[in-house]
KOLVORO-226297 format. One record per residue (C-alpha): residue number from 1; x, y, z; residue in three letters. Coordinates in nm, 2 decimals, always signed. Each point is the difference from the previous one (the first is absolute). Example, Ala and Ser with C-alpha at 12.3 -4.5 7.8 and 13.67 -1.06 7.14 Angstrom:
BEGIN
{r 1 {+1.23 -0.45 +0.78} "Ala"}
{r 2 {+0.14 +0.34 -0.07} "Ser"}
This chain:
BEGIN
{r 1 {-2.47 -16.80 -0.48} "Met"}
{r 2 {-0.18 +0.10 +0.32} "Ser"}
{r 3 {-0.10 +0.37 +0.07} "Ala"}
{r 4 {-0.32 +0.11 -0.18} "Gly"}
{r 5 {-0.17 +0.24 -0.24} "Pro"}
{r 6 {+0.09 +0.37 -0.01} "Gly"}
{r 7 {-0.25 +0.26 +0.13} "Pro"}
{r 8 {-0.19 +0.03 -0.33} "Arg"}
{r 9 {+0.04 -0.36 -0.11} "Asn"}
{r 10 {+0.08 +0.14 -0.35} "Thr"}
{r 11 {+0.30 +0.04 -0.22} "Ile"}
{r 12 {+0.04 +0.36 +0.12} "Thr"}
{r 13 {+0.12 -0.13 +0.34} "Asp"}
{r 14 {+0.33 +0.00 -0.19} "Val"}
{r 15 {+0.09 +0.35 +0.09} "Ala"}
{r 16 {+0.01 +0.25 -0.29} "Gly"}
{r 17 {-0.24 -0.18 -0.23} "Leu"}
{r 18 {-0.33 +0.15 -0.12} "Arg"}
{r 19 {-0.28 -0.16 -0.20} "Val"}
{r 20 {-0.26 +0.18 -0.21} "Gly"}
{r 21 {-0.32 -0.14 -0.16} "Asn"}
{r 22 {-0.22 +0.14 -0.28} "Ala"}
{r 23 {-0.30 -0.17 -0.16} "Gln"}
{r 24 {-0.28 +0.07 -0.24} "Asp"}
{r 25 {-0.33 -0.15 +0.11} "Thr"}
{r 26 {-0.15 +0.00 -0.36} "Ala"}
{r 27 {+0.32 -0.15 -0.14} "Leu"}
{r 28 {+0.01 -0.25 +0.29} "Arg"}
{r 29 {+0.37 +0.02 +0.00} "Ser"}
{r 30 {+0.28 +0.18 +0.18} "Gly"}
{r 31 {+0.37 +0.06 +0.07} "Val"}
{r 32 {+0.22 -0.03 +0.31} "Thr"}
{r 33 {+0.33 +0.18 +0.03} "Val"}
{r 34 {+0.28 -0.07 +0.26} "Leu"}
{r 35 {+0.26 +0.28 +0.04} "Cys"}
{r 36 {+0.23 +0.15 +0.26} "Ala"}
{r 37 {+0.19 +0.32 +0.06} "Asp"}
{r 38 {+0.32 -0.15 -0.15} "Gln"}
{r 39 {+0.06 -0.25 -0.28} "Pro"}
{r 40 {+0.01 -0.36 +0.12} "Phe"}
{r 41 {+0.18 -0.31 -0.11} "Cys"}
{r 42 {-0.23 -0.25 -0.17} "Thr"}
{r 43 {+0.00 -0.36 -0.13} "Gly"}
{r 44 {-0.27 -0.20 -0.18} "Val"}
{r 45 {-0.09 -0.36 -0.08} "His"}
{r 46 {-0.28 -0.13 -0.23} "Val"}
{r 47 {-0.15 -0.34 +0.03} "Met"}
{r 48 {-0.33 +0.03 -0.19} "Gly"}
{r 49 {-0.03 -0.10 -0.36} "Gly"}
{r 50 {-0.17 +0.32 -0.12} "Ala"}
{r 51 {+0.17 +0.30 +0.15} "Pro"}
{r 52 {-0.06 +0.36 -0.10} "Gly"}
{r 53 {+0.29 +0.23 +0.11} "Thr"}
{r 54 {+0.19 +0.32 -0.06} "Arg"}
{r 55 {+0.37 +0.06 +0.07} "Glu"}
{r 56 {+0.05 -0.33 +0.19} "Thr"}
{r 57 {+0.30 -0.08 -0.21} "Glu"}
{r 58 {+0.18 +0.30 +0.16} "Ala"}
{r 59 {-0.03 -0.17 +0.34} "Leu"}
{r 60 {+0.25 -0.28 -0.07} "Ala"}
{r 61 {+0.31 +0.02 +0.23} "Pro"}
{r 62 {+0.23 +0.06 -0.30} "Asp"}
{r 63 {-0.19 +0.31 -0.13} "Arg"}
{r 64 {+0.12 +0.36 +0.02} "Leu"}
{r 65 {-0.29 +0.14 +0.21} "Val"}
{r 66 {+0.00 -0.15 +0.35} "Gln"}
{r 67 {-0.29 +0.21 +0.15} "Glu"}
{r 68 {-0.35 +0.10 -0.10} "Val"}
{r 69 {-0.23 +0.30 +0.09} "Asp"}
{r 70 {-0.33 -0.19 +0.02} "Ala"}
{r 71 {-0.17 -0.32 -0.08} "Leu"}
{r 72 {-0.34 -0.03 -0.17} "Val"}
{r 73 {-0.27 -0.28 +0.03} "Leu"}
{r 74 {-0.28 +0.06 -0.24} "Ser"}
{r 75 {-0.32 -0.15 -0.14} "Gly"}
{r 76 {-0.08 +0.04 -0.37} "Gly"}
{r 77 {+0.22 -0.27 -0.15} "Ser"}
{r 78 {+0.25 +0.15 -0.25} "Ala"}
{r 79 {-0.19 +0.33 +0.01} "Phe"}
{r 80 {+0.09 +0.02 +0.37} "Gly"}
{r 81 {+0.37 +0.03 -0.08} "Leu"}
{r 82 {-0.07 +0.36 -0.09} "Asp"}
{r 83 {-0.06 +0.07 +0.38} "Ala"}
{r 84 {+0.38 +0.01 +0.03} "Ala"}
{r 85 {+0.01 +0.29 -0.25} "Ser"}
{r 86 {-0.23 +0.20 +0.23} "Gly"}
{r 87 {+0.22 -0.08 +0.30} "Val"}
{r 88 {+0.31 +0.09 -0.20} "Met"}
{r 89 {-0.15 +0.34 -0.08} "Glu"}
{r 90 {-0.09 +0.06 +0.36} "Gly"}
{r 91 {+0.35 -0.09 +0.12} "Leu"}
{r 92 {+0.16 +0.21 -0.27} "Arg"}
{r 93 {-0.20 +0.30 +0.13} "Ala"}
{r 94 {+0.15 -0.07 +0.34} "Met"}
{r 95 {+0.35 +0.00 -0.13} "Gly"}
{r 96 {+0.04 -0.37 +0.05} "Arg"}
{r 97 {+0.18 -0.25 -0.23} "Gly"}
{r 98 {+0.33 -0.15 -0.12} "Phe"}
{r 99 {+0.24 +0.28 -0.09} "Ala"}
{r 100 {+0.12 -0.03 -0.36} "Val"}
{r 101 {+0.10 +0.26 -0.26} "Gly"}
{r 102 {-0.10 +0.29 +0.22} "Gly"}
{r 103 {-0.35 -0.14 +0.03} "Leu"}
{r 104 {-0.18 -0.22 +0.25} "Arg"}
{r 105 {-0.18 -0.32 -0.11} "Val"}
{r 106 {-0.23 -0.16 +0.26} "Pro"}
{r 107 {+0.04 -0.38 +0.01} "Ile"}
{r 108 {-0.34 -0.15 +0.05} "Val"}
{r 109 {-0.04 -0.38 -0.06} "Pro"}
{r 110 {-0.35 -0.12 -0.02} "Ala"}
{r 111 {-0.21 -0.32 -0.01} "Ala"}
{r 112 {-0.36 -0.05 -0.12} "Ile"}
{r 113 {-0.29 -0.23 +0.06} "Leu"}
{r 114 {-0.30 -0.08 -0.23} "Phe"}
{r 115 {-0.33 +0.15 +0.11} "Asp"}
{r 116 {-0.14 +0.10 -0.34} "Leu"}
{r 117 {-0.29 -0.25 +0.02} "Ala"}
{r 118 {-0.14 +0.08 +0.34} "Asn"}
{r 119 {-0.30 +0.20 -0.11} "Gly"}
{r 120 {+0.16 +0.35 +0.01} "Gly"}
{r 121 {-0.03 +0.26 -0.28} "Ala"}
{r 122 {+0.31 -0.06 -0.22} "Lys"}
{r 123 {-0.11 +0.21 -0.30} "Asp"}
{r 124 {+0.22 +0.30 +0.08} "Trp"}
{r 125 {+0.10 +0.25 -0.26} "Ala"}
{r 126 {+0.34 +0.06 +0.17} "Gln"}
{r 127 {+0.20 -0.25 +0.21} "Asn"}
{r 128 {-0.09 +0.09 +0.36} "Pro"}
{r 129 {+0.28 -0.17 +0.18} "Tyr"}
{r 130 {+0.27 +0.28 -0.02} "Ala"}
{r 131 {-0.24 +0.23 +0.19} "Glu"}
{r 132 {-0.08 -0.27 +0.25} "Leu"}
{r 133 {+0.37 -0.06 +0.05} "Gly"}
{r 134 {+0.07 +0.37 +0.07} "Arg"}
{r 135 {-0.30 +0.02 +0.23} "Asn"}
{r 136 {+0.13 -0.31 +0.20} "Ala"}
{r 137 {+0.34 +0.16 +0.03} "Leu"}
{r 138 {-0.14 +0.33 +0.12} "Asn"}
{r 139 {-0.20 -0.19 +0.27} "Gly"}
{r 140 {+0.28 -0.21 +0.12} "Ala"}
{r 141 {+0.02 -0.02 +0.38} "Ala"}
{r 142 {+0.09 -0.24 +0.29} "Pro"}
{r 143 {-0.37 -0.08 +0.04} "Asp"}
{r 144 {-0.19 -0.14 -0.29} "Phe"}
{r 145 {-0.32 -0.20 -0.08} "Ala"}
{r 146 {+0.00 -0.38 -0.05} "Leu"}
{r 147 {-0.26 -0.23 -0.16} "Gly"}
{r 148 {-0.18 +0.17 -0.29} "Ser"}
{r 149 {+0.25 +0.27 -0.06} "Ala"}
{r 150 {+0.27 +0.09 -0.25} "Gly"}
{r 151 {+0.13 -0.28 -0.22} "Ala"}
{r 152 {-0.23 -0.24 +0.19} "Gly"}
{r 153 {-0.32 +0.20 -0.07} "Tyr"}
{r 154 {-0.11 -0.22 -0.29} "Gly"}
{r 155 {+0.19 -0.31 +0.09} "Ala"}
{r 156 {-0.16 -0.35 +0.02} "Thr"}
{r 157 {+0.09 -0.35 +0.10} "Thr"}
{r 158 {-0.15 -0.33 -0.13} "Ala"}
{r 159 {-0.33 +0.06 +0.19} "Arg"}
{r 160 {+0.03 +0.31 +0.21} "Leu"}
{r 161 {+0.10 +0.36 -0.04} "Lys"}
{r 162 {+0.37 +0.06 +0.04} "Gly"}
{r 163 {+0.16 +0.31 +0.15} "Gly"}
{r 164 {+0.30 +0.19 +0.13} "Leu"}
{r 165 {+0.17 -0.15 +0.30} "Gly"}
{r 166 {+0.29 +0.08 +0.23} "Ser"}
{r 167 {+0.17 -0.13 +0.31} "Ala"}
{r 168 {+0.32 +0.04 +0.20} "Ser"}
{r 169 {+0.23 -0.17 +0.25} "Trp"}
{r 170 {+0.28 +0.12 +0.22} "Val"}
{r 171 {+0.28 -0.25 +0.07} "Leu"}
{r 172 {+0.16 -0.05 +0.34} "Asp"}
{r 173 {+0.30 +0.19 -0.13} "Cys"}
{r 174 {-0.21 +0.31 -0.07} "Gly"}
{r 175 {+0.00 -0.04 -0.38} "Ile"}
{r 176 {-0.34 +0.07 -0.15} "Cys"}
{r 177 {-0.15 -0.19 -0.30} "Val"}
{r 178 {-0.33 +0.08 -0.18} "Gly"}
{r 179 {-0.20 -0.11 -0.30} "Ala"}
{r 180 {-0.25 +0.18 -0.24} "Leu"}
{r 181 {-0.20 -0.20 -0.25} "Val"}
{r 182 {-0.27 +0.03 -0.26} "Ala"}
{r 183 {-0.19 -0.34 +0.00} "Val"}
{r 184 {-0.15 -0.10 -0.33} "Asn"}
{r 185 {+0.09 -0.37 -0.06} "Pro"}
{r 186 {-0.14 -0.28 -0.21} "Val"}
{r 187 {-0.01 -0.20 +0.32} "Gly"}
{r 188 {-0.19 +0.01 +0.33} "Cys"}
{r 189 {+0.10 +0.18 +0.32} "Val"}
{r 190 {-0.26 -0.20 +0.20} "Thr"}
{r 191 {-0.06 -0.37 +0.04} "Met"}
{r 192 {-0.29 -0.16 -0.20} "Gly"}
{r 193 {-0.33 +0.19 +0.04} "Gln"}
{r 194 {+0.07 +0.12 +0.35} "Gly"}
{r 195 {+0.16 +0.30 +0.17} "Pro"}
{r 196 {+0.32 -0.15 +0.12} "His"}
{r 197 {+0.32 +0.14 -0.14} "Phe"}
{r 198 {+0.29 -0.21 -0.13} "Trp"}
{r 199 {+0.22 +0.25 +0.19} "Ala"}
{r 200 {-0.16 -0.09 +0.34} "Ala"}
{r 201 {+0.31 -0.16 +0.16} "Pro"}
{r 202 {+0.18 +0.33 -0.04} "Phe"}
{r 203 {-0.27 +0.24 +0.13} "Glu"}
{r 204 {+0.09 +0.24 +0.28} "His"}
{r 205 {-0.28 +0.07 +0.25} "Asp"}
{r 206 {-0.32 +0.04 -0.20} "Ala"}
{r 207 {+0.14 +0.19 -0.30} "Glu"}
{r 208 {-0.21 -0.20 -0.24} "Phe"}
{r 209 {-0.28 -0.14 +0.21} "Gly"}
{r 210 {+0.17 -0.25 +0.24} "Ala"}
{r 211 {-0.18 -0.29 -0.17} "Leu"}
{r 212 {+0.27 -0.26 +0.01} "Gly"}
{r 213 {+0.03 -0.27 -0.26} "Met"}
{r 214 {-0.29 -0.14 -0.20} "Gly"}
{r 215 {-0.04 -0.31 -0.21} "Arg"}
{r 216 {+0.19 +0.00 -0.33} "Ala"}
{r 217 {-0.21 -0.06 -0.31} "Glu"}
{r 218 {+0.03 +0.03 -0.37} "Gly"}
{r 219 {+0.10 +0.34 -0.13} "Val"}
{r 220 {-0.24 +0.16 -0.26} "Pro"}
{r 221 {+0.21 +0.14 -0.28} "Leu"}
{r 222 {-0.26 +0.23 -0.15} "Thr"}
{r 223 {+0.22 +0.29 -0.11} "Lys"}
{r 224 {+0.11 +0.00 -0.36} "Leu"}
{r 225 {+0.36 +0.00 -0.12} "Ala"}
{r 226 {+0.18 +0.33 +0.02} "Arg"}
{r 227 {-0.26 +0.14 +0.25} "Glu"}
{r 228 {+0.21 -0.04 +0.31} "Ala"}
{r 229 {+0.32 +0.09 +0.19} "Thr"}
{r 230 {+0.12 +0.07 +0.36} "Thr"}
{r 231 {+0.25 +0.28 +0.01} "Ile"}
{r 232 {+0.18 +0.09 +0.32} "Ala"}
{r 233 {+0.27 +0.20 +0.17} "Ile"}
{r 234 {+0.19 -0.11 +0.31} "Val"}
{r 235 {+0.21 +0.25 +0.19} "Ala"}
{r 236 {+0.26 +0.01 +0.28} "Thr"}
{r 237 {+0.21 +0.26 +0.17} "Asp"}
{r 238 {+0.29 -0.24 +0.00} "Ala"}
{r 239 {+0.30 +0.11 -0.21} "Ala"}
{r 240 {-0.03 -0.25 -0.29} "Leu"}
{r 241 {+0.15 +0.04 -0.35} "Asp"}
{r 242 {-0.17 -0.10 -0.32} "Gln"}
{r 243 {+0.13 -0.36 +0.01} "Thr"}
{r 244 {-0.13 -0.05 +0.35} "Gln"}
{r 245 {-0.33 +0.17 -0.09} "Leu"}
{r 246 {-0.05 -0.23 -0.29} "Thr"}
{r 247 {+0.04 -0.29 +0.24} "Arg"}
{r 248 {-0.25 +0.16 +0.23} "Met"}
{r 249 {-0.25 +0.03 -0.29} "Ala"}
{r 250 {+0.05 -0.36 -0.09} "Ile"}
{r 251 {-0.06 -0.11 +0.36} "Ala"}
{r 252 {-0.31 +0.22 +0.02} "Ala"}
{r 253 {-0.16 -0.20 -0.28} "His"}
{r 254 {-0.05 -0.27 +0.25} "Asp"}
{r 255 {-0.25 +0.23 +0.16} "Gly"}
{r 256 {-0.21 +0.00 -0.32} "Ile"}
{r 257 {+0.00 -0.38 -0.01} "Ala"}
{r 258 {-0.11 -0.03 +0.36} "Arg"}
{r 259 {-0.30 +0.24 -0.05} "Ala"}
{r 260 {-0.12 -0.08 -0.35} "Ile"}
{r 261 {-0.09 -0.34 -0.16} "Val"}
{r 262 {+0.12 -0.05 -0.26} "Pro"}
{r 263 {+0.26 +0.27 -0.04} "Ser"}
{r 264 {+0.27 +0.09 -0.25} "His"}
{r 265 {-0.21 -0.14 -0.29} "Thr"}
{r 266 {+0.06 +0.05 -0.37} "Pro"}
{r 267 {-0.29 +0.25 +0.01} "Phe"}
{r 268 {+0.13 +0.21 +0.30} "Asp"}
{r 269 {+0.27 +0.27 -0.03} "Gly"}
{r 270 {+0.10 -0.05 +0.36} "Asp"}
{r 271 {+0.28 +0.25 +0.09} "Leu"}
{r 272 {+0.17 +0.12 +0.32} "Val"}
{r 273 {+0.21 +0.32 +0.03} "Phe"}
{r 274 {+0.23 +0.01 +0.31} "Ala"}
{r 275 {+0.13 +0.33 +0.13} "Ile"}
{r 276 {+0.24 +0.12 +0.27} "Ser"}
{r 277 {+0.01 +0.34 +0.17} "Thr"}
{r 278 {+0.35 -0.11 +0.12} "Gly"}
{r 279 {-0.01 +0.16 +0.35} "Thr"}
{r 280 {+0.09 -0.31 +0.21} "Lys"}
{r 281 {+0.31 -0.22 -0.03} "Pro"}
{r 282 {-0.04 -0.37 -0.07} "Val"}
{r 283 {+0.20 -0.27 +0.18} "Ala"}
{r 284 {+0.00 -0.38 +0.04} "Gly"}
{r 285 {-0.31 -0.19 -0.11} "Ala"}
{r 286 {-0.21 +0.32 -0.03} "Ala"}
{r 287 {-0.04 -0.05 -0.38} "Leu"}
{r 288 {-0.16 -0.33 +0.06} "Leu"}
{r 289 {-0.24 +0.14 +0.25} "Asn"}
{r 290 {-0.08 +0.30 -0.22} "Ile"}
{r 291 {-0.09 -0.23 -0.29} "Gly"}
{r 292 {-0.22 -0.21 +0.23} "His"}
{r 293 {-0.17 +0.31 +0.14} "Ala"}
{r 294 {-0.06 +0.14 -0.35} "Ala"}
{r 295 {-0.17 -0.32 -0.10} "Ala"}
{r 296 {-0.21 -0.01 +0.31} "Thr"}
{r 297 {-0.10 +0.37 -0.03} "Cys"}
{r 298 {-0.10 -0.06 -0.36} "Leu"}
{r 299 {-0.22 -0.30 +0.09} "Thr"}
{r 300 {-0.18 +0.21 +0.27} "Arg"}
{r 301 {-0.03 +0.30 -0.24} "Ala"}
{r 302 {-0.17 -0.21 -0.26} "Ile"}
{r 303 {-0.26 -0.12 +0.24} "Ala"}
{r 304 {-0.05 +0.35 +0.14} "Arg"}
{r 305 {-0.06 +0.14 -0.35} "Gly"}
{r 306 {-0.28 -0.24 -0.07} "Val"}
{r 307 {-0.14 +0.02 +0.36} "Tyr"}
{r 308 {-0.02 +0.38 -0.01} "Leu"}
{r 309 {-0.15 +0.04 -0.35} "Ala"}
{r 310 {-0.35 +0.14 +0.00} "Asp"}
{r 311 {-0.30 -0.03 -0.24} "Ser"}
{r 312 {-0.11 +0.25 -0.26} "His"}
{r 313 {-0.31 +0.01 -0.22} "Thr"}
{r 314 {+0.06 -0.20 -0.32} "Gly"}
{r 315 {+0.28 -0.22 +0.13} "Asp"}
{r 316 {+0.03 -0.33 -0.20} "Leu"}
{r 317 {+0.13 -0.19 +0.31} "Leu"}
{r 318 {-0.09 +0.03 +0.37} "Pro"}
{r 319 {+0.23 +0.13 +0.26} "Ser"}
{r 320 {+0.12 -0.21 +0.29} "Trp"}
{r 321 {-0.18 +0.24 +0.24} "Gln"}
{r 322 {-0.33 -0.03 -0.18} "Ser"}
{r 323 {+0.00 -0.38 +0.03} "Leu"}
{r 324 {+0.16 -0.07 +0.33} "Tyr"}
{r 325 {+0.02 +0.31 +0.23} "Ala"}
{r 326 {-0.14 -0.08 +0.34} "Arg"}
């Protein structure tokens, strides 16, 4: 694979992509939106047993619509699917969307995670996620916050706070691959009771502490059923179609399995979107390398999301930083 991370070490090293976050501190939840100046080709693959999604059926290679206008990752369980409605309204105001019958309909697939039991105020009179979605879209930019931000704001793992993570890699051939993930699994991202990440073999420089490998111990499964999910986006500037992007999403799931133990459980809704901006040609074995890079970026992004999360008053779980920061 060779080469190394892009200048930001985030998914927006894929030129043209922007990410926006919005969160509500009282709600302890948030939304993350990925968008671009032009629609982008998208595939998806689900391996968790309890997914929550919107418009993912439209992403199959045999469907009419081949491109989307934005992707949404949201907290809030099924309530969070309404974030995509806010993003649609924002895109519609921009004149974006699939042209049909003289109108434009923005295509905005979404995936959600469960953060309803994290101590936040969930007694709203009106679903807040549409507004959060629109705010995230309006704030989309190449630079964005990681850790306790956006869809990762209220996320948790088995024993630590979760978070929003991202990472990138530029292949020798110049193709860029990136990952964006909201980390909220049933399982653990660290080994036993210590600070060491399962993702340690894939770390670049000291992007999540440079701790190396620890000693594997039993995994505390303290989260209840339906209170989990890791949702992610992997992206590339390689010109891939929906069939190839579906394969890229499948390969990227290896990145979840390398970073979270256990992963893809009946209680997680683990899902990966894969997108292409289509600006660079693909030749030879590049598709294999792109899939490998996507998995590796996702592994690193998961660890970064937990590593960069910070502590807030009233947290039910500690952050990695509060326990182990040197």
